[in-house]
LORO-868092 format. One record per atom (N, C-alpha, C, O, CB): x negated, y negated, z negated; residue in one letter. Coordinates in steps of 0.02 Angstrom, whole numbers. Each point is the difference from the previous one (the first is absolute). Last residue first. Glycine has a CB too. Layout:
@px:X | py:Y | pz:Z | rest:A
...
// end
This chain:
@px:1300 | py:295 | pz:550 | rest:S
@px:5 | py:-55 | pz:59 | rest:S
@px:61 | py:-41 | pz:-4 | rest:S
@px:10 | py:-44 | pz:42 | rest:S
@px:-71 | py:119 | pz:33 | rest:S
@px:28 | py:127 | pz:-210 | rest:D
@px:-33 | py:-56 | pz:-24 | rest:D
@px:-8 | py:-66 | pz:39 | rest:D
@px:-11 | py:-56 | pz:-25 | rest:D
@px:-39 | py:142 | pz:-28 | rest:D
@px:137 | py:129 | pz:121 | rest:S
@px:44 | py:-23 | pz:-53 | rest:S
@px:-29 | py:-67 | pz:-22 | rest:S
@px:37 | py:-49 | pz:-7 | rest:S
@px:-5 | py:168 | pz:-32 | rest:S
@px:-168 | py:14 | pz:174 | rest:R
@px:50 | py:-30 | pz:44 | rest:R
@px:56 | py:-40 | pz:-52 | rest:R
@px:23 | py:-54 | pz:17 | rest:R
@px:-42 | py:158 | pz:83 | rest:R
@px:-148 | py:28 | pz:-192 | rest:K
@px:-34 | py:-68 | pz:29 | rest:K
@px:53 | py:-32 | pz:46 | rest:K
@px:0 | py:-61 | pz:11 | rest:K
@px:-127 | py:107 | pz:-11 | rest:K
@px:184 | py:159 | pz:-100 | rest:E
@px:-4 | py:-48 | pz:-49 | rest:E
@px:-25 | py:-69 | pz:24 | rest:E
@px:19 | py:-54 | pz:-21 | rest:E
@px:-36 | py:148 | pz:-55 | rest:E
@px:24 | py:91 | pz:218 | rest:D
@px:69 | py:-17 | pz:-16 | rest:D
@px:-4 | py:-58 | pz:-47 | rest:D
@px:33 | py:-51 | pz:10 | rest:D
@px:13 | py:169 | pz:6 | rest:D
@px:-249 | py:-26 | pz:40 | rest:L
@px:29 | py:-37 | pz:57 | rest:L
@px:63 | py:-25 | pz:-12 | rest:L
@px:17 | py:-56 | pz:21 | rest:L
@px:-76 | py:118 | pz:48 | rest:L
@px:-27 | py:95 | pz:-222 | rest:M
@px:-40 | py:-61 | pz:-10 | rest:M
@px:25 | py:-53 | pz:51 | rest:M
@px:11 | py:-58 | pz:-19 | rest:M
@px:-116 | py:127 | pz:-23 | rest:M
@px:186 | py:149 | pz:52 | rest:Q
@px:30 | py:-40 | pz:-58 | rest:Q
@px:-30 | py:-65 | pz:0 | rest:Q
@px:33 | py:-51 | pz:-6 | rest:Q
@px:-15 | py:147 | pz:-63 | rest:Q
@px:-102 | py:54 | pz:231 | rest:K
@px:62 | py:-24 | pz:13 | rest:K
@px:37 | py:-48 | pz:-57 | rest:K
@px:34 | py:-50 | pz:11 | rest:K
@px:-32 | py:158 | pz:61 | rest:K
@px:-207 | py:1 | pz:-111 | rest:L
@px:-8 | py:-57 | pz:47 | rest:L
@px:68 | py:-28 | pz:15 | rest:L
@px:13 | py:-60 | pz:-7 | rest:L
@px:-118 | py:110 | pz:58 | rest:L
@px:110 | py:138 | pz:-183 | rest:E
@px:-32 | py:-50 | pz:-33 | rest:E
@px:-9 | py:-60 | pz:42 | rest:E
@px:13 | py:-55 | pz:-23 | rest:E
@px:-63 | py:138 | pz:-44 | rest:E
@px:107 | py:115 | pz:167 | rest:D
@px:65 | py:-17 | pz:-47 | rest:D
@px:-29 | py:-67 | pz:-29 | rest:D
@px:32 | py:-51 | pz:11 | rest:D
@px:20 | py:182 | pz:-49 | rest:D
@px:-216 | py:-20 | pz:143 | rest:I
@px:39 | py:-33 | pz:52 | rest:I
@px:55 | py:-28 | pz:-29 | rest:I
@px:20 | py:-55 | pz:21 | rest:I
@px:-55 | py:127 | pz:61 | rest:I
@px:-100 | py:60 | pz:-216 | rest:E
@px:-31 | py:-65 | pz:17 | rest:E
@px:43 | py:-35 | pz:54 | rest:E
@px:4 | py:-62 | pz:-2 | rest:E
@px:-123 | py:107 | pz:-26 | rest:E
@px:186 | py:167 | pz:-35 | rest:E
@px:14 | py:-45 | pz:-64 | rest:E
@px:-27 | py:-70 | pz:23 | rest:E
@px:31 | py:-52 | pz:-9 | rest:E
@px:-46 | py:150 | pz:-87 | rest:E
@px:-16 | py:79 | pz:246 | rest:R
@px:67 | py:-29 | pz:9 | rest:R
@px:14 | py:-53 | pz:-63 | rest:R
@px:38 | py:-48 | pz:3 | rest:R
@px:5 | py:164 | pz:62 | rest:R
@px:-293 | py:-97 | pz:18 | rest:T
@px:49 | py:46 | pz:-23 | rest:T
@px:70 | py:-23 | pz:10 | rest:T
@px:10 | py:-57 | pz:23 | rest:T
@px:-91 | py:93 | pz:-102 | rest:T
@px:-134 | py:-90 | pz:239 | rest:L
@px:41 | py:-25 | pz:-59 | rest:L
@px:47 | py:53 | pz:-18 | rest:L
@px:27 | py:37 | pz:41 | rest:L
@px:-35 | py:-158 | pz:-8 | rest:L
@px:-232 | py:81 | pz:115 | rest:Q
@px:52 | py:53 | pz:-18 | rest:Q
@px:34 | py:-31 | pz:-57 | rest:Q
@px:-33 | py:-17 | pz:-49 | rest:Q
@px:-31 | py:122 | pz:86 | rest:Q
@px:-61 | py:-281 | pz:133 | rest:E
@px:-13 | py:49 | pz:-67 | rest:E
@px:65 | py:47 | pz:12 | rest:E
@px:48 | py:-12 | pz:35 | rest:E
@px:-113 | py:-81 | pz:-136 | rest:E
@px:27 | py:-71 | pz:271 | rest:E
@px:-59 | py:38 | pz:-7 | rest:E
@px:-3 | py:52 | pz:-61 | rest:E
@px:-36 | py:49 | pz:-3 | rest:E
@px:-17 | py:-148 | pz:58 | rest:E
@px:241 | py:-66 | pz:5 | rest:N
@px:-14 | py:50 | pz:62 | rest:N
@px:-57 | py:49 | pz:-13 | rest:N
@px:0 | py:57 | pz:24 | rest:N
@px:38 | py:-147 | pz:57 | rest:N
@px:15 | py:-75 | pz:-247 | rest:I
@px:54 | py:42 | pz:9 | rest:I
@px:-14 | py:51 | pz:53 | rest:I
@px:10 | py:60 | pz:-8 | rest:I
@px:62 | py:-149 | pz:-31 | rest:I
@px:-223 | py:-79 | pz:14 | rest:F
@px:-11 | py:53 | pz:-63 | rest:F
@px:62 | py:44 | pz:3 | rest:F
@px:-6 | py:58 | pz:-19 | rest:F
@px:-63 | py:-141 | pz:-65 | rest:F
@px:67 | py:-97 | pz:252 | rest:H
@px:-61 | py:42 | pz:8 | rest:H
@px:0 | py:52 | pz:-53 | rest:H
@px:-12 | py:57 | pz:18 | rest:H
@px:-55 | py:-150 | pz:31 | rest:H
@px:233 | py:-72 | pz:-72 | rest:V
@px:4 | py:50 | pz:52 | rest:V
@px:-52 | py:43 | pz:17 | rest:V
@px:12 | py:58 | pz:15 | rest:V
@px:55 | py:-129 | pz:20 | rest:V
@px:-105 | py:-98 | pz:-197 | rest:I
@px:56 | py:47 | pz:-17 | rest:I
@px:17 | py:51 | pz:46 | rest:I
@px:3 | py:59 | pz:-17 | rest:I
@px:38 | py:-144 | pz:-39 | rest:I
@px:-190 | py:-87 | pz:109 | rest:A
@px:-36 | py:49 | pz:-46 | rest:A
@px:52 | py:56 | pz:-21 | rest:A
@px:-12 | py:61 | pz:-1 | rest:A
@px:-70 | py:-155 | pz:-47 | rest:A
@px:158 | py:-85 | pz:185 | rest:S
@px:-41 | py:49 | pz:40 | rest:S
@px:-30 | py:46 | pz:-48 | rest:S
@px:-6 | py:59 | pz:17 | rest:S
@px:-20 | py:-140 | pz:75 | rest:S
@px:148 | py:-88 | pz:-191 | rest:M
@px:46 | py:49 | pz:36 | rest:M
@px:-42 | py:50 | pz:39 | rest:M
@px:16 | py:60 | pz:2 | rest:M
@px:76 | py:-147 | pz:8 | rest:M
@px:-190 | py:-106 | pz:-112 | rest:P
@px:11 | py:56 | pz:-53 | rest:P
@px:41 | py:56 | pz:40 | rest:P
@px:-12 | py:59 | pz:-11 | rest:P
@px:15 | py:-142 | pz:-100 | rest:P
@px:-181 | py:-87 | pz:210 | rest:R
@px:73 | py:8 | pz:11 | rest:R
@px:17 | py:67 | pz:-40 | rest:R
@px:-16 | py:57 | pz:17 | rest:R
@px:18 | py:-119 | pz:107 | rest:R
@px:-226 | py:-56 | pz:-76 | rest:G
@px:35 | py:-26 | pz:-43 | rest:G
@px:81 | py:13 | pz:-5 | rest:G
@px:39 | py:-39 | pz:-27 | rest:G
@px:-137 | py:-36 | pz:40 | rest:G
@px:-73 | py:177 | pz:127 | rest:G
@px:12 | py:-66 | pz:21 | rest:G
@px:39 | py:-35 | pz:-52 | rest:G
@px:33 | py:-47 | pz:22 | rest:G
@px:-37 | py:80 | pz:95 | rest:G
@px:-85 | py:189 | pz:-153 | rest:F
@px:73 | py:-3 | pz:32 | rest:F
@px:18 | py:-68 | pz:24 | rest:F
@px:60 | py:-14 | pz:10 | rest:F
@px:-22 | py:103 | pz:-86 | rest:F
@px:-257 | py:-19 | pz:-30 | rest:L
@px:21 | py:61 | pz:32 | rest:L
@px:70 | py:-11 | pz:41 | rest:L
@px:16 | py:36 | pz:47 | rest:L
@px:-79 | py:31 | pz:-146 | rest:L
@px:-52 | py:-247 | pz:-25 | rest:R
@px:-51 | py:35 | pz:33 | rest:R
@px:31 | py:58 | pz:47 | rest:R
@px:-19 | py:7 | pz:58 | rest:R
@px:-61 | py:-38 | pz:-158 | rest:R
@px:221 | py:-94 | pz:-41 | rest:E
@px:-26 | py:-50 | pz:50 | rest:E
@px:-50 | py:45 | pz:42 | rest:E
@px:4 | py:-1 | pz:61 | rest:E
@px:8 | py:-114 | pz:-139 | rest:E
@px:91 | py:211 | pz:-114 | rest:L
@px:43 | py:-5 | pz:54 | rest:L
@px:-20 | py:-37 | pz:65 | rest:L
@px:23 | py:11 | pz:56 | rest:L
@px:50 | py:-2 | pz:-144 | rest:L
@px:-218 | py:21 | pz:-99 | rest:F
@px:20 | py:62 | pz:25 | rest:F
@px:46 | py:-12 | pz:58 | rest:F
@px:-12 | py:23 | pz:56 | rest:F
@px:-3 | py:30 | pz:-167 | rest:F
@px:-32 | py:-235 | pz:-31 | rest:S
@px:-56 | py:19 | pz:47 | rest:S
@px:10 | py:59 | pz:34 | rest:S
@px:-20 | py:-1 | pz:59 | rest:S
@px:-51 | py:-50 | pz:-127 | rest:S
@px:233 | py:-6 | pz:-85 | rest:R
@px:5 | py:-46 | pz:57 | rest:R
@px:-63 | py:13 | pz:49 | rest:R
@px:5 | py:0 | pz:61 | rest:R
@px:60 | py:-90 | pz:-137 | rest:R
@px:-48 | py:215 | pz:-127 | rest:K
@px:53 | py:17 | pz:47 | rest:K
@px:-3 | py:-42 | pz:62 | rest:K
@px:6 | py:24 | pz:56 | rest:K
@px:65 | py:10 | pz:-151 | rest:K
@px:-224 | py:-77 | pz:-75 | rest:E
@px:-12 | py:56 | pz:31 | rest:E
@px:51 | py:21 | pz:66 | rest:E
@px:-14 | py:15 | pz:58 | rest:E
@px:-35 | py:14 | pz:-178 | rest:E
@px:92 | py:-202 | pz:-47 | rest:V
@px:-46 | py:-28 | pz:54 | rest:V
@px:-26 | py:65 | pz:40 | rest:V
@px:-10 | py:-9 | pz:60 | rest:V
@px:-31 | py:-102 | pz:-134 | rest:V
@px:203 | py:148 | pz:-94 | rest:Q
@px:19 | py:-35 | pz:57 | rest:Q
@px:-47 | py:-32 | pz:44 | rest:Q
@px:16 | py:-20 | pz:57 | rest:Q
@px:70 | py:10 | pz:-118 | rest:Q
@px:-166 | py:136 | pz:-134 | rest:I
@px:42 | py:49 | pz:49 | rest:I
@px:33 | py:-49 | pz:60 | rest:I
@px:-6 | py:19 | pz:59 | rest:I
@px:42 | py:73 | pz:-166 | rest:I
@px:-139 | py:-210 | pz:-67 | rest:C
@px:-47 | py:38 | pz:43 | rest:C
@px:36 | py:42 | pz:52 | rest:C
@px:-8 | py:-4 | pz:61 | rest:C
@px:-74 | py:8 | pz:-156 | rest:C
@px:217 | py:-103 | pz:-64 | rest:H
@px:-29 | py:-51 | pz:42 | rest:H
@px:-50 | py:31 | pz:49 | rest:H
@px:2 | py:-12 | pz:61 | rest:H
@px:13 | py:-73 | pz:-152 | rest:H
@px:72 | py:222 | pz:-82 | rest:S
@px:47 | py:-12 | pz:55 | rest:S
@px:-24 | py:-56 | pz:54 | rest:S
@px:11 | py:6 | pz:60 | rest:S
@px:80 | py:29 | pz:-145 | rest:S
@px:-234 | py:13 | pz:-120 | rest:R
@px:2 | py:48 | pz:56 | rest:R
@px:55 | py:-5 | pz:54 | rest:R
@px:-16 | py:17 | pz:57 | rest:R
@px:-33 | py:52 | pz:-139 | rest:R
@px:-40 | py:-291 | pz:-48 | rest:E
@px:46 | py:55 | pz:-11 | rest:E
@px:-12 | py:60 | pz:53 | rest:E
@px:-7 | py:-14 | pz:59 | rest:E
@px:93 | py:-73 | pz:-107 | rest:E
@px:-268 | py:-108 | pz:-32 | rest:V
@px:50 | py:18 | pz:45 | rest:V
@px:39 | py:64 | pz:-20 | rest:V
@px:-28 | py:48 | pz:-26 | rest:V
@px:-42 | py:-104 | pz:112 | rest:V
@px:-111 | py:-15 | pz:-204 | rest:L
@px:32 | py:-73 | pz:9 | rest:L
@px:56 | py:9 | pz:43 | rest:L
@px:46 | py:-41 | pz:-3 | rest:L
@px:-152 | py:-23 | pz:-6 | rest:L
@px:-38 | py:247 | pz:-163 | rest:P
@px:23 | py:-19 | pz:70 | rest:P
@px:40 | py:-72 | pz:-5 | rest:P
@px:30 | py:-21 | pz:-49 | rest:P
@px:-19 | py:155 | pz:85 | rest:P
@px:-219 | py:-53 | pz:-206 | rest:Y
@px:75 | py:3 | pz:8 | rest:Y
@px:19 | py:-20 | pz:74 | rest:Y
@px:-35 | py:-39 | pz:31 | rest:Y
@px:51 | py:9 | pz:-157 | rest:Y
@px:-246 | py:101 | pz:-51 | rest:Y
@px:23 | py:-26 | pz:60 | rest:Y
@px:81 | py:12 | pz:1 | rest:Y
@px:26 | py:46 | pz:-31 | rest:Y
@px:-147 | py:-23 | pz:92 | rest:Y
@px:-78 | py:-65 | pz:-257 | rest:E
@px:58 | py:45 | pz:16 | rest:E
@px:29 | py:-34 | pz:64 | rest:E
@px:14 | py:-60 | pz:2 | rest:E
@px:15 | py:99 | pz:-129 | rest:E
@px:-285 | py:-34 | pz:-3 | rest:Y
@px:45 | py:-32 | pz:43 | rest:Y
@px:62 | py:44 | pz:21 | rest:Y
@px:-7 | py:54 | pz:28 | rest:Y
@px:-92 | py:-119 | pz:10 | rest:Y
@px:-90 | py:38 | pz:-258 | rest:R
@px:43 | py:37 | pz:41 | rest:R
@px:44 | py:-40 | pz:43 | rest:R
@px:38 | py:-43 | pz:-22 | rest:R
@px:-44 | py:124 | pz:-61 | rest:R
@px:-141 | py:-147 | pz:-98 | rest:R
@px:-44 | py:17 | pz:56 | rest:R
@px:40 | py:43 | pz:53 | rest:R
@px:-29 | py:22 | pz:49 | rest:R
@px:-75 | py:-24 | pz:-127 | rest:R
@px:260 | py:-146 | pz:-67 | rest:G
@px:-69 | py:22 | pz:-26 | rest:G
@px:-48 | py:5 | pz:59 | rest:G
@px:-7 | py:-46 | pz:41 | rest:G
@px:58 | py:114 | pz:-138 | rest:G
@px:145 | py:-80 | pz:197 | rest:K
@px:20 | py:7 | pz:-68 | rest:K
@px:-70 | py:28 | pz:-46 | rest:K
@px:-15 | py:59 | pz:-10 | rest:K
@px:152 | py:-32 | pz:55 | rest:K
@px:-36 | py:-160 | pz:212 | rest:K
@px:-58 | py:26 | pz:-39 | rest:K
@px:18 | py:4 | pz:-79 | rest:K
@px:21 | py:-48 | pz:-33 | rest:K
@px:-105 | py:-7 | pz:124 | rest:K
@px:234 | py:76 | pz:146 | rest:V
@px:-13 | py:-42 | pz:-64 | rest:V
@px:-58 | py:35 | pz:-28 | rest:V
@px:-9 | py:61 | pz:3 | rest:V
@px:130 | py:-98 | pz:-30 | rest:V
@px:-30 | py:29 | pz:299 | rest:F
@px:-23 | py:30 | pz:-58 | rest:F
@px:4 | py:-51 | pz:-60 | rest:F
@px:3 | py:-61 | pz:7 | rest:F
@px:-77 | py:138 | pz:64 | rest:F
@px:189 | py:-8 | pz:193 | rest:S
@px:-48 | py:-43 | pz:-44 | rest:S
@px:-20 | py:34 | pz:-61 | rest:S
@px:10 | py:60 | pz:-10 | rest:S
@px:43 | py:-161 | pz:51 | rest:S
@px:59 | py:151 | pz:233 | rest:I
@px:-17 | py:17 | pz:-66 | rest:I
@px:-36 | py:-55 | pz:-40 | rest:I
@px:-36 | py:-41 | pz:29 | rest:I
@px:31 | py:156 | pz:14 | rest:I
@px:60 | py:-151 | pz:183 | rest:V
@px:60 | py:52 | pz:-15 | rest:V
@px:-7 | py:29 | pz:-73 | rest:V
@px:48 | py:29 | pz:-25 | rest:V
@px:-44 | py:8 | pz:153 | rest:V
@px:-158 | py:-190 | pz:13 | rest:E
@px:44 | py:-31 | pz:-45 | rest:E
@px:64 | py:44 | pz:-14 | rest:E
@px:53 | py:-26 | pz:-16 | rest:E
@px:-99 | py:-86 | pz:59 | rest:E
@px:-163 | py:144 | pz:95 | rest:K
@px:61 | py:-2 | pz:29 | rest:K
@px:58 | py:-31 | pz:-40 | rest:K
@px:54 | py:-14 | pz:25 | rest:K
@px:-96 | py:110 | pz:32 | rest:K
@px:-171 | py:-52 | pz:-153 | rest:N
@px:-10 | py:-50 | pz:49 | rest:N
@px:55 | py:-17 | pz:39 | rest:N
@px:7 | py:-58 | pz:19 | rest:N
@px:-111 | py:91 | pz:-18 | rest:N
@px:118 | py:142 | pz:-158 | rest:L
@px:-11 | py:-63 | pz:-30 | rest:L
@px:-12 | py:-55 | pz:48 | rest:L
@px:26 | py:-55 | pz:-10 | rest:L
@px:-69 | py:113 | pz:-83 | rest:L
@px:45 | py:165 | pz:173 | rest:L
@px:65 | py:-26 | pz:-26 | rest:L
@px:8 | py:-61 | pz:-33 | rest:L
@px:50 | py:-35 | pz:6 | rest:L
@px:-33 | py:137 | pz:-13 | rest:L
@px:-235 | py:-18 | pz:69 | rest:R
@px:39 | py:-11 | pz:58 | rest:R
@px:70 | py:-20 | pz:-14 | rest:R
@px:24 | py:-48 | pz:30 | rest:R
@px:-94 | py:126 | pz:25 | rest:R
@px:-56 | py:-4 | pz:-232 | rest:N
@px:-24 | py:-56 | pz:20 | rest:N
@px:37 | py:-27 | pz:64 | rest:N
@px:23 | py:-58 | pz:1 | rest:N
@px:-130 | py:94 | pz:-56 | rest:N
@px:151 | py:188 | pz:-20 | rest:I
@px:26 | py:-52 | pz:-51 | rest:I
@px:-23 | py:-77 | pz:20 | rest:I
@px:41 | py:-46 | pz:-6 | rest:I
@px:-49 | py:142 | pz:-90 | rest:I
@px:-79 | py:88 | pz:219 | rest:L
@px:68 | py:-11 | pz:19 | rest:L
@px:36 | py:-56 | pz:-50 | rest:L
@px:39 | py:-44 | pz:19 | rest:L
@px:-37 | py:171 | pz:30 | rest:L
@px:-228 | py:-65 | pz:-94 | rest:S
@px:3 | py:-38 | pz:67 | rest:S
@px:77 | py:-7 | pz:18 | rest:S
@px:20 | py:-53 | pz:23 | rest:S
@px:-139 | py:101 | pz:20 | rest:S
@px:79 | py:91 | pz:-232 | rest:K
@px:-16 | py:-70 | pz:-9 | rest:K
@px:3 | py:-46 | pz:56 | rest:K
@px:26 | py:-55 | pz:-6 | rest:K
@px:-90 | py:96 | pz:-76 | rest:K
@px:82 | py:190 | pz:124 | rest:V
@px:63 | py:-36 | pz:-40 | rest:V
@px:-12 | py:-64 | pz:-21 | rest:V
@px:44 | py:-42 | pz:8 | rest:V
@px:-11 | py:141 | pz:-49 | rest:V
@px:-217 | py:12 | pz:136 | rest:T
@px:51 | py:-1 | pz:53 | rest:T
@px:67 | py:-34 | pz:-39 | rest:T
@px:29 | py:-48 | pz:25 | rest:T
@px:-82 | py:162 | pz:46 | rest:T
@px:-113 | py:-60 | pz:-220 | rest:K
@px:-29 | py:-54 | pz:41 | rest:K
@px:54 | py:-7 | pz:62 | rest:K
@px:16 | py:-58 | pz:13 | rest:K
@px:-151 | py:84 | pz:-49 | rest:K
@px:150 | py:158 | pz:-109 | rest:D
@px:27 | py:-59 | pz:-29 | rest:D
@px:-11 | py:-70 | pz:38 | rest:D
@px:38 | py:-49 | pz:-2 | rest:D
@px:-57 | py:116 | pz:-103 | rest:D
@px:45 | py:161 | pz:246 | rest:T
@px:-35 | py:-24 | pz:-50 | rest:T
@px:27 | py:-57 | pz:-28 | rest:T
@px:44 | py:-33 | pz:27 | rest:T
@px:-132 | py:81 | pz:18 | rest:T
@px:231 | py:147 | pz:72 | rest:W
@px:-34 | py:-69 | pz:5 | rest:W
@px:-42 | py:-7 | pz:-58 | rest:W
@px:15 | py:23 | pz:-55 | rest:W
@px:76 | py:-77 | pz:117 | rest:W
@px:73 | py:231 | pz:13 | rest:S
@px:-68 | py:18 | pz:-24 | rest:S
@px:-45 | py:-64 | pz:7 | rest:S
@px:-61 | py:8 | pz:11 | rest:S
@px:77 | py:118 | pz:24 | rest:S
@px:262 | py:-87 | pz:-93 | rest:K
@px:-53 | py:-20 | pz:51 | rest:K
@px:-64 | py:16 | pz:-25 | rest:K
@px:-11 | py:3 | pz:-61 | rest:K
@px:75 | py:-92 | pz:105 | rest:K
@px:132 | py:122 | pz:-183 | rest:R
@px:19 | py:5 | pz:66 | rest:R
@px:-44 | py:-6 | pz:58 | rest:R
@px:16 | py:22 | pz:55 | rest:R
@px:70 | py:-57 | pz:-104 | rest:R
@px:-133 | py:4 | pz:-190 | rest:Q
@px:35 | py:63 | pz:-2 | rest:Q
@px:25 | py:9 | pz:74 | rest:Q
@px:9 | py:59 | pz:15 | rest:Q
@px:28 | py:-68 | pz:-145 | rest:Q
@px:-165 | py:-184 | pz:92 | rest:R
@px:-40 | py:62 | pz:-4 | rest:R
@px:40 | py:55 | pz:-1 | rest:R
@px:-24 | py:50 | pz:27 | rest:R
@px:-59 | py:-101 | pz:-83 | rest:R
@px:184 | py:-154 | pz:30 | rest:I
@px:-6 | py:13 | pz:69 | rest:I
@px:-40 | py:62 | pz:5 | rest:I
@px:17 | py:42 | pz:43 | rest:I
@px:-10 | py:-162 | pz:-11 | rest:I
@px:22 | py:44 | pz:-253 | rest:A
@px:73 | py:8 | pz:36 | rest:A
@px:-9 | py:21 | pz:76 | rest:A
@px:37 | py:43 | pz:25 | rest:A
@px:17 | py:-141 | pz:-103 | rest:A
@px:-245 | py:25 | pz:-50 | rest:E
@px:22 | py:64 | pz:-23 | rest:E
@px:62 | py:28 | pz:39 | rest:E
@px:6 | py:56 | pz:25 | rest:E
@px:-52 | py:-90 | pz:-137 | rest:E
@px:-35 | py:-190 | pz:152 | rest:F
@px:-39 | py:50 | pz:30 | rest:F
@px:17 | py:77 | pz:-14 | rest:F
@px:-2 | py:46 | pz:42 | rest:F
@px:-82 | py:-136 | pz:-49 | rest:F
@px:204 | py:-92 | pz:-93 | rest:I
@px:15 | py:3 | pz:70 | rest:I
@px:-48 | py:55 | pz:24 | rest:I
@px:25 | py:48 | pz:30 | rest:I
@px:15 | py:-173 | pz:-17 | rest:I
@px:-82 | py:74 | pz:-220 | rest:E
@px:61 | py:33 | pz:3 | rest:E
@px:24 | py:8 | pz:68 | rest:E
@px:28 | py:53 | pz:16 | rest:E
@px:-3 | py:-95 | pz:-122 | rest:E
@px:-216 | py:-90 | pz:69 | rest:N
@px:-15 | py:74 | pz:-20 | rest:N
@px:66 | py:36 | pz:1 | rest:N
@px:-4 | py:59 | pz:18 | rest:N
@px:-97 | py:-87 | pz:-93 | rest:N
@px:113 | py:-200 | pz:102 | rest:A
@px:-30 | py:24 | pz:56 | rest:A
@px:-9 | py:84 | pz:-6 | rest:A
@px:13 | py:42 | pz:43 | rest:A
@px:-73 | py:-167 | pz:-28 | rest:A
@px:266 | py:10 | pz:-149 | rest:A
@px:-79 | py:-14 | pz:-2 | rest:A
@px:-27 | py:38 | pz:63 | rest:A
@px:35 | py:44 | pz:26 | rest:A
@px:-48 | py:-53 | pz:-163 | rest:A
@px:280 | py:-60 | pz:115 | rest:M
@px:-46 | py:47 | pz:-7 | rest:M
@px:-75 | py:-20 | pz:11 | rest:M
@px:-16 | py:-32 | pz:50 | rest:M
@px:110 | py:102 | pz:-18 | rest:M
@px:198 | py:-132 | pz:-42 | rest:N
@px:-71 | py:-21 | pz:-20 | rest:N
@px:-40 | py:50 | pz:-5 | rest:N
@px:19 | py:46 | pz:-36 | rest:N
@px:16 | py:-130 | pz:-19 | rest:N
@px:167 | py:181 | pz:160 | rest:G
@px:-9 | py:-70 | pz:-27 | rest:G
@px:-70 | py:-11 | pz:-8 | rest:G
@px:-43 | py:31 | pz:32 | rest:G
@px:148 | py:-34 | pz:-92 | rest:G
@px:2 | py:212 | pz:147 | rest:R
@px:-21 | py:-10 | pz:-66 | rest:R
@px:-5 | py:-64 | pz:-24 | rest:R
@px:-2 | py:-6 | pz:-61 | rest:R
@px:-49 | py:96 | pz:76 | rest:R
@px:127 | py:-41 | pz:207 | rest:T
@px:22 | py:56 | pz:-42 | rest:T
@px:-13 | py:-13 | pz:-69 | rest:T
@px:47 | py:5 | pz:-40 | rest:T
@px:-67 | py:71 | pz:127 | rest:T
@px:-61 | py:-226 | pz:71 | rest:W
@px:69 | py:-1 | pz:7 | rest:W
@px:36 | py:56 | pz:-41 | rest:W
@px:58 | py:-8 | pz:-18 | rest:W
@px:-79 | py:-42 | pz:131 | rest:W
@px:-223 | py:52 | pz:-91 | rest:L
@px:26 | py:-59 | pz:-32 | rest:L
@px:82 | py:-8 | pz:-4 | rest:L
@px:27 | py:-16 | pz:-53 | rest:L
@px:-138 | py:-34 | pz:96 | rest:L
@px:8 | py:219 | pz:83 | rest:C
@px:-13 | py:9 | pz:-76 | rest:C
@px:27 | py:-55 | pz:-40 | rest:C
@px:34 | py:8 | pz:-50 | rest:C
@px:-134 | py:52 | pz:73 | rest:C
@px:124 | py:-70 | pz:214 | rest:E
@px:44 | py:51 | pz:-36 | rest:E
@px:-15 | py:8 | pz:-66 | rest:E
@px:45 | py:10 | pz:-41 | rest:E
@px:-32 | py:47 | pz:135 | rest:E
@px:-166 | py:-192 | pz:22 | rest:M
@px:62 | py:-39 | pz:-8 | rest:M
@px:56 | py:52 | pz:-39 | rest:M
@px:31 | py:-16 | pz:-50 | rest:M
@px:-60 | py:-63 | pz:170 | rest:M
@px:-176 | py:168 | pz:-35 | rest:V
@px:-7 | py:-41 | pz:-65 | rest:V
@px:59 | py:-32 | pz:-24 | rest:V
@px:16 | py:-1 | pz:-59 | rest:V
@px:-123 | py:-20 | pz:90 | rest:V
@px:111 | py:135 | pz:174 | rest:E
@px:-1 | py:53 | pz:-57 | rest:E
@px:-18 | py:-45 | pz:-65 | rest:E
@px:23 | py:16 | pz:-55 | rest:E
@px:-65 | py:93 | pz:134 | rest:E
@px:55 | py:-219 | pz:132 | rest:W
@px:74 | py:20 | pz:-33 | rest:W
@px:-12 | py:45 | pz:-50 | rest:W
@px:45 | py:6 | pz:-42 | rest:W
@px:21 | py:-17 | pz:143 | rest:W
@px:-252 | py:-51 | pz:19 | rest:E
@px:16 | py:-58 | pz:-46 | rest:E
@px:68 | py:21 | pz:-35 | rest:E
@px:13 | py:-12 | pz:-59 | rest:E
@px:-74 | py:-82 | pz:137 | rest:E
@px:-10 | py:226 | pz:95 | rest:A
@px:-46 | py:9 | pz:-55 | rest:A
@px:23 | py:-46 | pz:-62 | rest:A
@px:7 | py:18 | pz:-58 | rest:A
@px:-104 | py:11 | pz:145 | rest:A
@px:197 | py:-56 | pz:134 | rest:E
@px:22 | py:65 | pz:-32 | rest:E
@px:-37 | py:14 | pz:-62 | rest:E
@px:32 | py:27 | pz:-45 | rest:E
@px:-5 | py:18 | pz:153 | rest:E
@px:-12 | py:-303 | pz:-44 | rest:T
@px:-20 | py:64 | pz:27 | rest:T
@px:28 | py:58 | pz:-33 | rest:T
@px:27 | py:-3 | pz:-55 | rest:T
@px:-124 | py:-48 | pz:87 | rest:T
@px:214 | py:-199 | pz:-25 | rest:I
@px:-55 | py:36 | pz:-32 | rest:I
@px:-12 | py:66 | pz:28 | rest:I
@px:49 | py:32 | pz:22 | rest:I
@px:-25 | py:-91 | pz:-121 | rest:I
@px:47 | py:-195 | pz:203 | rest:R
@px:24 | py:69 | pz:-18 | rest:R
@px:-57 | py:43 | pz:-50 | rest:R
@px:-61 | py:-10 | pz:-1 | rest:R
@px:130 | py:10 | pz:127 | rest:R
@px:-52 | py:-280 | pz:-115 | rest:S
@px:-20 | py:58 | pz:39 | rest:S
@px:31 | py:70 | pz:-28 | rest:S
@px:15 | py:10 | pz:-58 | rest:S
@px:-126 | py:-77 | pz:86 | rest:S
@px:174 | py:-152 | pz:-123 | rest:N
@px:-19 | py:-13 | pz:71 | rest:N
@px:-13 | py:56 | pz:33 | rest:N
@px:30 | py:7 | pz:54 | rest:N
@px:-72 | py:-102 | pz:-80 | rest:N
@px:183 | py:34 | pz:-197 | rest:M
@px:-44 | py:49 | pz:23 | rest:M
@px:-12 | py:-10 | pz:79 | rest:M
@px:45 | py:12 | pz:40 | rest:M
@px:-4 | py:70 | pz:-136 | rest:M
// end
């Protein structure tokens, strides 16, 4: 995957990651439940994803079934790297410090963070 997927394209990908192979009309229907997009808009998103080579299709009779070529976890990694680069100069620690300082954390969340850090230390 060479290019990032947009927020709108992510909607189509979520359908395919969740349900597997889907025909265009099934994608239209699934997205229509969450968004007020036209079928033309969704078809345009499908074509963009085909051009980016993150989805492909198989033809079954007169029906095209679309499926993902990349896993959700891979796209999350790409987005994470982009987010860190844009907002924190690529430094994960800066992001972590920012969120800890800016967000209200419950005692349970703080304990969970401590446990995660302890486990990370043990792995090193």
